[in-house]
N, C-alpha and C positions, 0 to 999 in steps of 0.2 A: 337335506339342507342345501339351500341355494346361496351362492355368493351374491352379495348386493353391490359389490364394488369390483370393477374390472382392473383397477390398479392396486398394487400392494399397499397396505396400511403402513404408515411410518412408525418407526420404533419410538418408544417413550423418550422424550428429550430431543428428538430430531426436529428441526425447523428448517424453513427455507431462508431464514435470516442469515446474513454473513456472520461468521464466528470471529471473535477478536483474536488477534495474534500479537505477540510481542516482538518489537524491533528496538534497536538502539539508534536514536536520532541525535546526532551531535553529542554523543557521549552519555545521553540520558535515556532511561527506559521509557518507552511509549507503547501504547496499544493502538492498532489500526484494524480495520475490518479486513477479512480475507478478501482477496481480489483487488486490493487497492493498488493503483498504478502510481508511478512517480508523479505524473501530472495531477492525479487526484490528491496525493499527499501535499504537493505544493499548493494546490488550491485550498485545501483545508487549513493550511498554515498561512494563507493569504500572501504567498510569495509569488510575485510575477515571474513568468517563464523567461523573461529577458534578464540578462546580466546575472545568471545563476549557474553554478556548477554543482553537479550531484555525483557523489562517489558512493558506490554500493559494494560493500565487502572488499574494499581497497582497489576497486576498479572504477575509472571514470565512466559514467553513463552518458553516451552521446545524446544531445538534446533531441535529435530526430527520433529517438526510441523511447522518450518519456511516456508516451501513450501506450507503448507495448510492454514495458517492463513491469511485471507484477511482483510486488513485494512478497517475500516468503518469511515464515517464522524464523526469528533469530538474525535477520538481516541487520547489518551495521551500515547506517546511512549517515553520510556527512553532507551538509548543504552549505555552500559558500556563496554569499551574495557579493557582487562587485559594486562598490560605491565610488563614484567619481568625486573629485574635489580638486581644490587647487590652492 
C-alpha cells in the first residue's frame, strides 16, 4: 500500500477556519473568532482607535499594544469612548 499524501489527513471536524470563542464585552456575552486582536475587535465594532480606552480583565490595555493583544476565551473587555462637549 502506498501513501498518496505526504501530509497527515485532518481529523473529522477540523478546519482551517478560526473557531468562535466567548468573551464578555461591556457586560454582555459576545462571540469573536480565535486570534482576534483588540484592534480587530474595535474595527468590527466600528469604533475609531482615537479617544478610546480598553480594559481587559480589569487591566488597562495600552493603545500601543492593541495590535498585539490577542483575545482569549472568557476575557472580560470594557470599552470606553471619550466624547467631548461643552
